[in-house]
N, C-alpha and C positions, 0 to 999 in steps of 0.2 A: 666567925668570922672575925678579922679586924674591922674597925670603922673605916679603916682607908680602902682596903678591899672591897667591903661594901659600894663606897659611894664611887671608886672603880667601878664597879659588874655594873651600880645605874646608869653611870654615864653610858656606859658604849652600849646599853639595851636604848638609851635615849635617838640613839645616832640613826641616822637614813640609813634602809638596809644595803646600799651601795659602799658606803662607807666603814658597816659591819664587815662587809665582807671582802674588803680592802686591809680590812684589821686583821680578819683570819686566814688571811692568804701571809698579809707579814709576820704574823706568827708561826704560821707552818712551817715560811721559811726557814725561819730564826730555830725552831725546833731539828729542823731536816739537816741544817747545816750546825748544830751542834754537835747532832748524830754521829755526821759524817766525821767531825773532829777527834769523835771518841771512838769512829770505828779504824780513824789513821792511827793516833795516836796508839791504841790497842796492838797494831799489826805491826807499827813500827817498832814496839816493844819486843812484841816476839820474835821479829825477823830479827833482833837485836842478839836478843837471850842463844837464838840459834843460831846464827849466820853461819858457821861451821860447821856445824852439823850436818851430813850429807840427808837427804831424802831418800824414801825407799827407791822412786826409780837410778837415783843418782847412785846408789848403794847396787842395785842390780845390776849397773852398766858397768860399773868399776870393776867388778866379781868377773863378769862374763868376758871385758877386757883379759882381764887377770887369765882368765882359764881359755881364754881363744891365743894368748898371747903363751901359754904353756905347749899346749897342744902345737903349735906353730913350733917352737924348741922343739920338741918332740919329731917331730914329721922333719923339719931339718936335720935331726940328728940321725935317724933311722935314714936317710937319704946318704947322708955322707958316709955312712956305716957300708951300706949297701955297695957305694962305688969306691970305699977303700978296699971291701971283700973280693973287685971284679976285676 
């Protein structure tokens, strides 16, 4: 380790326990904030890359809507055909 790091570690060890705890909490908060920022950045990048693509459920819903529209069209045509015959 570097001399600076050794000095910092020694100074932290000399801190009273309550101040050591405060330092741990501050470092934990900074670590969590950095991790959250990295996750947010990654999430934004993924959303940006795939913003125009449909999810599996979106694709399924679109396909089903198309099938329903086709069935409705066929049923309407069948009903119209029957009334024309009558």
